[in-house]
LUMFI-205845 format. One record per residue (C-alpha): residue number from 1; residue in one letter; x negated, y, z negated. Coordinates in Angstrom, 1 decimal, decimal comma. Example, Ala and Ser with C-alpha at 12.3 -4.5 7.8 and 13.67 -1.06 7.14 Angstrom:
<rs>
<r><i>1</i><aa>A</aa><east>-12,3</east><north>-4,5</north><up>-7,8</up></r>
<r><i>2</i><aa>S</aa><east>-13,7</east><north>-1,1</north><up>-7,1</up></r>
</rs>
This chain:
<rs>
<r><i>1</i><aa>M</aa><east>14,0</east><north>23,8</north><up>32,8</up></r>
<r><i>2</i><aa>V</aa><east>15,1</east><north>26,8</north><up>35,4</up></r>
<r><i>3</i><aa>Q</aa><east>15,3</east><north>30,3</north><up>34,1</up></r>
<r><i>4</i><aa>T</aa><east>17,3</east><north>33,6</north><up>35,6</up></r>
<r><i>5</i><aa>Q</aa><east>16,1</east><north>36,6</north><up>36,2</up></r>
<r><i>6</i><aa>T</aa><east>18,9</east><north>38,8</north><up>35,5</up></r>
<r><i>7</i><aa>A</aa><east>21,9</east><north>39,2</north><up>33,1</up></r>
<r><i>8</i><aa>P</aa><east>24,9</east><north>36,6</north><up>33,8</up></r>
<r><i>9</i><aa>A</aa><east>27,9</east><north>38,3</north><up>35,0</up></r>
<r><i>10</i><aa>N</aa><east>30,1</east><north>39,6</north><up>32,0</up></r>
<r><i>11</i><aa>P</aa><east>33,2</east><north>36,9</north><up>32,0</up></r>
<r><i>12</i><aa>L</aa><east>35,2</east><north>39,4</north><up>30,5</up></r>
<r><i>13</i><aa>T</aa><east>37,6</east><north>41,3</north><up>31,6</up></r>
<r><i>14</i><aa>P</aa><east>38,4</east><north>45,0</north><up>30,7</up></r>
<r><i>15</i><aa>E</aa><east>42,0</east><north>43,4</north><up>29,8</up></r>
<r><i>16</i><aa>Q</aa><east>40,0</east><north>41,3</north><up>27,3</up></r>
<r><i>17</i><aa>S</aa><east>39,5</east><north>42,0</north><up>23,2</up></r>
<r><i>18</i><aa>A</aa><east>36,6</east><north>40,5</north><up>21,9</up></r>
<r><i>19</i><aa>E</aa><east>37,0</east><north>42,6</north><up>18,7</up></r>
<r><i>20</i><aa>Q</aa><east>39,7</east><north>44,1</north><up>16,3</up></r>
<r><i>21</i><aa>R</aa><east>38,2</east><north>47,5</north><up>15,1</up></r>
<r><i>22</i><aa>L</aa><east>39,5</east><north>49,7</north><up>12,3</up></r>
<r><i>23</i><aa>T</aa><east>36,8</east><north>53,4</north><up>11,7</up></r>
<r><i>24</i><aa>L</aa><east>37,8</east><north>55,0</north><up>8,6</up></r>
<r><i>25</i><aa>S</aa><east>36,1</east><north>58,7</north><up>7,5</up></r>
<r><i>26</i><aa>P</aa><east>35,3</east><north>59,5</north><up>5,0</up></r>
<r><i>27</i><aa>V</aa><east>34,9</east><north>56,8</north><up>2,9</up></r>
<r><i>28</i><aa>S</aa><east>33,1</east><north>56,8</north><up>-1,1</up></r>
<r><i>29</i><aa>W</aa><east>30,9</east><north>54,4</north><up>-1,3</up></r>
<r><i>30</i><aa>Q</aa><east>32,9</east><north>53,2</north><up>-4,1</up></r>
<r><i>31</i><aa>T</aa><east>35,5</east><north>52,4</north><up>-2,2</up></r>
<r><i>32</i><aa>Y</aa><east>33,9</east><north>50,6</north><up>0,7</up></r>
<r><i>33</i><aa>E</aa><east>32,0</east><north>48,3</north><up>-2,1</up></r>
<r><i>34</i><aa>A</aa><east>35,5</east><north>48,5</north><up>-3,5</up></r>
<r><i>35</i><aa>L</aa><east>36,9</east><north>46,8</north><up>-1,0</up></r>
<r><i>36</i><aa>L</aa><east>34,3</east><north>44,2</north><up>-0,7</up></r>
<r><i>37</i><aa>D</aa><east>35,5</east><north>43,2</north><up>-3,8</up></r>
<r><i>38</i><aa>A</aa><east>38,9</east><north>43,3</north><up>-2,8</up></r>
<r><i>39</i><aa>F</aa><east>38,4</east><north>41,4</north><up>0,5</up></r>
<r><i>40</i><aa>G</aa><east>36,2</east><north>38,7</north><up>-0,5</up></r>
<r><i>41</i><aa>E</aa><east>33,9</east><north>36,6</north><up>1,0</up></r>
<r><i>42</i><aa>H</aa><east>36,4</east><north>34,1</north><up>2,8</up></r>
<r><i>43</i><aa>R</aa><east>37,8</east><north>36,5</north><up>5,1</up></r>
<r><i>44</i><aa>A</aa><east>38,1</east><north>37,0</north><up>8,4</up></r>
<r><i>45</i><aa>V</aa><east>37,1</east><north>41,0</north><up>8,3</up></r>
<r><i>46</i><aa>R</aa><east>33,8</east><north>42,3</north><up>8,6</up></r>
<r><i>47</i><aa>L</aa><east>32,4</east><north>45,7</north><up>6,9</up></r>
<r><i>48</i><aa>H</aa><east>30,2</east><north>47,9</north><up>8,5</up></r>
<r><i>49</i><aa>Y</aa><east>29,0</east><north>51,0</north><up>6,1</up></r>
<r><i>50</i><aa>D</aa><east>26,7</east><north>54,5</north><up>7,1</up></r>
<r><i>51</i><aa>Q</aa><east>27,2</east><north>57,5</north><up>4,8</up></r>
<r><i>52</i><aa>G</aa><east>31,2</east><north>57,7</north><up>4,5</up></r>
<r><i>53</i><aa>V</aa><east>31,6</east><north>56,0</north><up>8,2</up></r>
<r><i>54</i><aa>L</aa><east>33,2</east><north>52,6</north><up>7,3</up></r>
<r><i>55</i><aa>E</aa><east>34,5</east><north>50,3</north><up>10,5</up></r>
<r><i>56</i><aa>L</aa><east>36,4</east><north>46,8</north><up>9,7</up></r>
<r><i>57</i><aa>M</aa><east>35,9</east><north>45,0</north><up>11,8</up></r>
<r><i>58</i><aa>V</aa><east>38,2</east><north>41,4</north><up>12,9</up></r>
<r><i>59</i><aa>P</aa><east>35,4</east><north>39,3</north><up>15,5</up></r>
<r><i>60</i><aa>L</aa><east>38,2</east><north>37,2</north><up>18,2</up></r>
<r><i>61</i><aa>E</aa><east>36,8</east><north>34,1</north><up>20,6</up></r>
<r><i>62</i><aa>A</aa><east>35,0</east><north>36,0</north><up>23,2</up></r>
<r><i>63</i><aa>H</aa><east>32,8</east><north>37,4</north><up>20,3</up></r>
<r><i>64</i><aa>E</aa><east>32,7</east><north>34,4</north><up>17,9</up></r>
<r><i>65</i><aa>N</aa><east>31,3</east><north>32,1</north><up>21,0</up></r>
<r><i>66</i><aa>P</aa><east>27,9</east><north>34,0</north><up>21,9</up></r>
<r><i>67</i><aa>S</aa><east>27,5</east><north>34,6</north><up>18,3</up></r>
<r><i>68</i><aa>D</aa><east>27,7</east><north>31,2</north><up>17,3</up></r>
<r><i>69</i><aa>V</aa><east>25,4</east><north>30,0</north><up>20,7</up></r>
<r><i>70</i><aa>I</aa><east>23,0</east><north>32,6</north><up>19,6</up></r>
<r><i>71</i><aa>G</aa><east>22,4</east><north>31,4</north><up>16,3</up></r>
<r><i>72</i><aa>V</aa><east>21,5</east><north>27,7</north><up>18,3</up></r>
<r><i>73</i><aa>F</aa><east>19,8</east><north>29,1</north><up>20,5</up></r>
<r><i>74</i><aa>I</aa><east>17,5</east><north>31,5</north><up>17,4</up></r>
<r><i>75</i><aa>R</aa><east>17,3</east><north>27,6</north><up>15,2</up></r>
<r><i>76</i><aa>I</aa><east>15,8</east><north>25,7</north><up>18,2</up></r>
<r><i>77</i><aa>L</aa><east>13,4</east><north>28,3</north><up>18,5</up></r>
<r><i>78</i><aa>V</aa><east>12,3</east><north>28,6</north><up>15,3</up></r>
<r><i>79</i><aa>V</aa><east>12,5</east><north>24,4</north><up>14,0</up></r>
<r><i>80</i><aa>E</aa><east>10,6</east><north>23,9</north><up>17,9</up></r>
<r><i>81</i><aa>S</aa><east>8,0</east><north>26,3</north><up>16,9</up></r>
<r><i>82</i><aa>G</aa><east>6,9</east><north>25,1</north><up>13,9</up></r>
<r><i>83</i><aa>L</aa><east>8,3</east><north>28,2</north><up>12,1</up></r>
<r><i>84</i><aa>N</aa><east>11,3</east><north>27,9</north><up>8,1</up></r>
<r><i>85</i><aa>L</aa><east>13,9</east><north>30,6</north><up>8,2</up></r>
<r><i>86</i><aa>K</aa><east>16,3</east><north>31,1</north><up>6,2</up></r>
<r><i>87</i><aa>S</aa><east>19,9</east><north>31,8</north><up>7,1</up></r>
<r><i>88</i><aa>M</aa><east>21,7</east><north>34,7</north><up>6,0</up></r>
<r><i>89</i><aa>A</aa><east>24,6</east><north>34,4</north><up>8,6</up></r>
<r><i>90</i><aa>S</aa><east>26,7</east><north>37,6</north><up>7,9</up></r>
<r><i>91</i><aa>T</aa><east>26,0</east><north>38,3</north><up>4,6</up></r>
<r><i>92</i><aa>T</aa><east>26,5</east><north>41,6</north><up>3,1</up></r>
<r><i>93</i><aa>L</aa><east>23,2</east><north>43,7</north><up>3,4</up></r>
<r><i>94</i><aa>R</aa><east>23,7</east><north>46,5</north><up>1,2</up></r>
<r><i>95</i><aa>R</aa><east>21,3</east><north>49,5</north><up>0,1</up></r>
<r><i>96</i><aa>S</aa><east>23,3</east><north>51,6</north><up>-2,5</up></r>
<r><i>97</i><aa>T</aa><east>20,4</east><north>53,9</north><up>-2,3</up></r>
<r><i>98</i><aa>L</aa><east>20,7</east><north>54,4</north><up>1,5</up></r>
<r><i>99</i><aa>Q</aa><east>24,5</east><north>54,7</north><up>1,3</up></r>
<r><i>100</i><aa>K</aa><east>24,0</east><north>52,2</north><up>4,1</up></r>
<r><i>101</i><aa>G</aa><east>26,2</east><north>48,1</north><up>4,6</up></r>
<r><i>102</i><aa>A</aa><east>26,1</east><north>46,0</north><up>7,5</up></r>
<r><i>103</i><aa>E</aa><east>27,6</east><north>42,3</north><up>8,4</up></r>
<r><i>104</i><aa>P</aa><east>25,8</east><north>40,8</north><up>11,0</up></r>
<r><i>105</i><aa>D</aa><east>26,2</east><north>38,8</north><up>12,4</up></r>
<r><i>106</i><aa>K</aa><east>23,4</east><north>36,4</north><up>12,3</up></r>
<r><i>107</i><aa>C</aa><east>20,6</east><north>37,6</north><up>10,4</up></r>
<r><i>108</i><aa>Y</aa><east>17,5</east><north>35,9</north><up>9,1</up></r>
<r><i>109</i><aa>Y</aa><east>14,2</east><north>35,7</north><up>6,7</up></r>
<r><i>110</i><aa>I</aa><east>11,5</east><north>34,3</north><up>9,3</up></r>
<r><i>111</i><aa>Q</aa><east>7,6</east><north>35,4</north><up>8,8</up></r>
<r><i>112</i><aa>N</aa><east>9,2</east><north>36,8</north><up>4,9</up></r>
<r><i>113</i><aa>E</aa><east>11,3</east><north>33,2</north><up>4,3</up></r>
<r><i>114</i><aa>A</aa><east>9,1</east><north>32,3</north><up>2,0</up></r>
<r><i>115</i><aa>L</aa><east>9,4</east><north>35,2</north><up>0,0</up></r>
<r><i>116</i><aa>V</aa><east>12,9</east><north>34,6</north><up>-0,4</up></r>
<r><i>117</i><aa>R</aa><east>13,4</east><north>30,7</north><up>-0,5</up></r>
<r><i>118</i><aa>G</aa><east>15,7</east><north>29,0</north><up>-2,9</up></r>
<r><i>119</i><aa>R</aa><east>17,2</east><north>32,5</north><up>-4,4</up></r>
<r><i>120</i><aa>T</aa><east>20,0</east><north>35,0</north><up>-4,2</up></r>
<r><i>121</i><aa>V</aa><east>18,4</east><north>37,9</north><up>-2,0</up></r>
<r><i>122</i><aa>D</aa><east>18,5</east><north>41,7</north><up>-3,2</up></r>
<r><i>123</i><aa>L</aa><east>17,9</east><north>44,3</north><up>-1,3</up></r>
<r><i>124</i><aa>E</aa><east>16,8</east><north>46,9</north><up>-3,5</up></r>
<r><i>125</i><aa>Q</aa><east>13,4</east><north>44,5</north><up>-4,3</up></r>
<r><i>126</i><aa>D</aa><east>12,9</east><north>42,0</north><up>-1,7</up></r>
<r><i>127</i><aa>P</aa><east>12,5</east><north>42,7</north><up>2,2</up></r>
<r><i>128</i><aa>P</aa><east>15,3</east><north>43,2</north><up>5,1</up></r>
<r><i>129</i><aa>P</aa><east>15,4</east><north>40,6</north><up>6,7</up></r>
<r><i>130</i><aa>D</aa><east>12,7</east><north>39,8</north><up>9,3</up></r>
<r><i>131</i><aa>L</aa><east>15,7</east><north>39,3</north><up>12,4</up></r>
<r><i>132</i><aa>V</aa><east>19,1</east><north>40,9</north><up>12,7</up></r>
<r><i>133</i><aa>V</aa><east>22,4</east><north>39,9</north><up>15,5</up></r>
<r><i>134</i><aa>E</aa><east>25,0</east><north>42,0</north><up>16,9</up></r>
<r><i>135</i><aa>I</aa><east>27,6</east><north>41,1</north><up>19,1</up></r>
<r><i>136</i><aa>D</aa><east>29,1</east><north>44,0</north><up>20,4</up></r>
<r><i>137</i><aa>I</aa><east>31,1</east><north>43,7</north><up>23,5</up></r>
<r><i>138</i><aa>S</aa><east>33,7</east><north>46,5</north><up>22,5</up></r>
<r><i>139</i><aa>H</aa><east>32,9</east><north>50,1</north><up>21,2</up></r>
<r><i>140</i><aa>T</aa><east>31,7</east><north>50,1</north><up>18,2</up></r>
<r><i>141</i><aa>D</aa><east>31,7</east><north>53,9</north><up>16,1</up></r>
<r><i>142</i><aa>I</aa><east>29,1</east><north>53,0</north><up>13,8</up></r>
<r><i>143</i><aa>D</aa><east>25,7</east><north>53,9</north><up>15,2</up></r>
<r><i>144</i><aa>K</aa><east>24,4</east><north>49,9</north><up>14,8</up></r>
<r><i>145</i><aa>N</aa><east>20,7</east><north>51,2</north><up>16,1</up></r>
<r><i>146</i><aa>Q</aa><east>19,9</east><north>53,5</north><up>13,6</up></r>
<r><i>147</i><aa>L</aa><east>21,4</east><north>51,8</north><up>10,3</up></r>
<r><i>148</i><aa>Y</aa><east>19,3</east><north>48,7</north><up>10,9</up></r>
<r><i>149</i><aa>V</aa><east>16,4</east><north>51,4</north><up>11,1</up></r>
<r><i>150</i><aa>H</aa><east>17,8</east><north>53,0</north><up>8,3</up></r>
<r><i>151</i><aa>M</aa><east>17,2</east><north>49,6</north><up>6,5</up></r>
<r><i>152</i><aa>G</aa><east>14,5</east><north>48,4</north><up>7,6</up></r>
<r><i>153</i><aa>I</aa><east>14,9</east><north>45,6</north><up>9,9</up></r>
<r><i>154</i><aa>P</aa><east>12,0</east><north>44,1</north><up>12,2</up></r>
<r><i>155</i><aa>E</aa><east>13,7</east><north>43,2</north><up>14,8</up></r>
<r><i>156</i><aa>F</aa><east>17,2</east><north>43,2</north><up>16,3</up></r>
<r><i>157</i><aa>W</aa><east>19,1</east><north>41,8</north><up>19,1</up></r>
<r><i>158</i><aa>R</aa><east>22,5</east><north>43,1</north><up>20,4</up></r>
<r><i>159</i><aa>Y</aa><east>24,3</east><north>41,3</north><up>22,8</up></r>
<r><i>160</i><aa>N</aa><east>26,7</east><north>43,2</north><up>24,7</up></r>
<r><i>161</i><aa>G</aa><east>28,2</east><north>40,4</north><up>26,3</up></r>
<r><i>162</i><aa>Q</aa><east>26,4</east><north>40,4</north><up>29,7</up></r>
<r><i>163</i><aa>V</aa><east>22,9</east><north>41,8</north><up>28,1</up></r>
<r><i>164</i><aa>L</aa><east>20,8</east><north>40,9</north><up>25,8</up></r>
<r><i>165</i><aa>T</aa><east>18,7</east><north>44,0</north><up>24,4</up></r>
<r><i>166</i><aa>I</aa><east>15,7</east><north>43,3</north><up>21,7</up></r>
<r><i>167</i><aa>Y</aa><east>14,3</east><north>46,4</north><up>20,1</up></r>
<r><i>168</i><aa>H</aa><east>11,1</east><north>46,2</north><up>17,4</up></r>
<r><i>169</i><aa>L</aa><east>10,9</east><north>48,6</north><up>14,8</up></r>
<r><i>170</i><aa>K</aa><east>8,3</east><north>50,7</north><up>15,1</up></r>
<r><i>171</i><aa>N</aa><east>6,6</east><north>54,0</north><up>14,0</up></r>
<r><i>172</i><aa>G</aa><east>10,7</east><north>54,4</north><up>12,0</up></r>
<r><i>173</i><aa>Q</aa><east>12,1</east><north>53,7</north><up>16,0</up></r>
<r><i>174</i><aa>Y</aa><east>13,4</east><north>51,1</north><up>17,5</up></r>
<r><i>175</i><aa>Q</aa><east>11,6</east><north>50,0</north><up>21,1</up></r>
<r><i>176</i><aa>D</aa><east>13,2</east><north>48,0</north><up>23,4</up></r>
<r><i>177</i><aa>C</aa><east>11,3</east><north>44,9</north><up>23,9</up></r>
<r><i>178</i><aa>Q</aa><east>11,1</east><north>42,0</north><up>27,5</up></r>
<r><i>179</i><aa>T</aa><east>9,9</east><north>40,1</north><up>25,3</up></r>
<r><i>180</i><aa>S</aa><east>10,8</east><north>39,0</north><up>21,1</up></r>
<r><i>181</i><aa>P</aa><east>7,9</east><north>39,9</north><up>18,4</up></r>
<r><i>182</i><aa>T</aa><east>8,9</east><north>36,7</north><up>16,8</up></r>
<r><i>183</i><aa>F</aa><east>8,5</east><north>34,7</north><up>19,9</up></r>
<r><i>184</i><aa>P</aa><east>6,2</east><north>36,6</north><up>22,2</up></r>
<r><i>185</i><aa>W</aa><east>5,9</east><north>33,5</north><up>24,1</up></r>
<r><i>186</i><aa>L</aa><east>9,4</east><north>33,5</north><up>25,4</up></r>
<r><i>187</i><aa>D</aa><east>11,2</east><north>35,5</north><up>27,9</up></r>
<r><i>188</i><aa>K</aa><east>14,4</east><north>36,9</north><up>28,5</up></r>
<r><i>189</i><aa>A</aa><east>15,6</east><north>34,8</north><up>31,2</up></r>
<r><i>190</i><aa>V</aa><east>15,1</east><north>31,4</north><up>29,4</up></r>
<r><i>191</i><aa>F</aa><east>18,1</east><north>33,2</north><up>27,1</up></r>
<r><i>192</i><aa>Y</aa><east>19,9</east><north>34,1</north><up>29,7</up></r>
<r><i>193</i><aa>N</aa><east>19,9</east><north>30,5</north><up>31,8</up></r>
<r><i>194</i><aa>F</aa><east>21,0</east><north>29,1</north><up>28,2</up></r>
<r><i>195</i><aa>M</aa><east>24,1</east><north>30,8</north><up>28,0</up></r>
<r><i>196</i><aa>Q</aa><east>24,8</east><north>29,9</north><up>31,3</up></r>
<r><i>197</i><aa>R</aa><east>24,5</east><north>26,5</north><up>30,1</up></r>
<r><i>198</i><aa>C</aa><east>26,2</east><north>26,4</north><up>27,6</up></r>
<r><i>199</i><aa>R</aa><east>28,9</east><north>27,7</north><up>30,1</up></r>
<r><i>200</i><aa>A</aa><east>28,0</east><north>25,0</north><up>32,9</up></r>
<r><i>201</i><aa>V</aa><east>27,5</east><north>21,9</north><up>31,3</up></r>
<r><i>202</i><aa>G</aa><east>29,1</east><north>22,7</north><up>28,1</up></r>
<r><i>203</i><aa>E</aa><east>26,7</east><north>23,5</north><up>24,8</up></r>
<r><i>204</i><aa>A</aa><east>25,2</east><north>20,1</north><up>23,7</up></r>
<r><i>205</i><aa>P</aa><east>23,6</east><north>19,0</north><up>26,8</up></r>
<r><i>206</i><aa>A</aa><east>22,4</east><north>22,7</north><up>26,7</up></r>
<r><i>207</i><aa>E</aa><east>21,2</east><north>22,6</north><up>23,7</up></r>
<r><i>208</i><aa>Q</aa><east>19,0</east><north>19,5</north><up>24,3</up></r>
<r><i>209</i><aa>E</aa><east>17,9</east><north>21,1</north><up>27,3</up></r>
<r><i>210</i><aa>L</aa><east>16,8</east><north>24,1</north><up>25,3</up></r>
<r><i>211</i><aa>R</aa><east>15,3</east><north>22,0</north><up>22,7</up></r>
<r><i>212</i><aa>E</aa><east>12,8</east><north>19,8</north><up>25,5</up></r>
<r><i>213</i><aa>W</aa><east>12,2</east><north>22,9</north><up>27,3</up></r>
<r><i>214</i><aa>V</aa><east>10,9</east><north>24,3</north><up>24,3</up></r>
<r><i>215</i><aa>Q</aa><east>8,9</east><north>21,5</north><up>23,3</up></r>
<r><i>216</i><aa>S</aa><east>6,4</east><north>21,7</north><up>26,5</up></r>
<r><i>217</i><aa>Q</aa><east>6,5</east><north>25,2</north><up>26,1</up></r>
<r><i>218</i><aa>V</aa><east>4,8</east><north>25,9</north><up>22,9</up></r>
<r><i>219</i><aa>P</aa><east>1,6</east><north>23,7</north><up>22,2</up></r>
<r><i>220</i><aa>A</aa><east>0,7</east><north>25,1</north><up>25,5</up></r>
<r><i>221</i><aa>E</aa><east>1,3</east><north>28,6</north><up>24,4</up></r>
<r><i>222</i><aa>S</aa><east>-0,7</east><north>27,8</north><up>20,3</up></r>
</rs>
């Protein structure tokens, strides 16, 4: 698998949009919870809440495609490296004690998977997900970094349609990392190559290429 050393060019033009957003403030926690109940679980809109600021976001194709592709990328890394995971997708992560709530594109339990296996997660008692992914191609009024810092997310991947930034929570702050703490043997160049291959040859062949590459790499690193 050939590794690309730089981030690929952004395929989006300024006229294209990946998300539709609406920000409201001030909004009480009670109103936020009422909106969650009113919208229900099966809805297009996603809600982020941070101490009175509520953002409603509807993802479009340019958002959803990289979200799904990154999800496949992470699952292949986990499975082929012998780890386990509990996928939470865009499950609402809410902490009433912090007045914060989020619906990330992807979130996973990996290191702490065994602690939440087979049951519904309660963030007031359980540890937070080990890895959260957000696709933010258009501007967001919610400070996602601080939101997830306060929620105690150990690893946060943020993708803007061109660049993947990996954050590691250390001493109460996010540090920008070249490699993932969960997959320290993996360089971000592999991610960029995978995204390019999905566009060039299609997702199925790109997935097979990645799977074979990971299988060839992990034994040598373990």
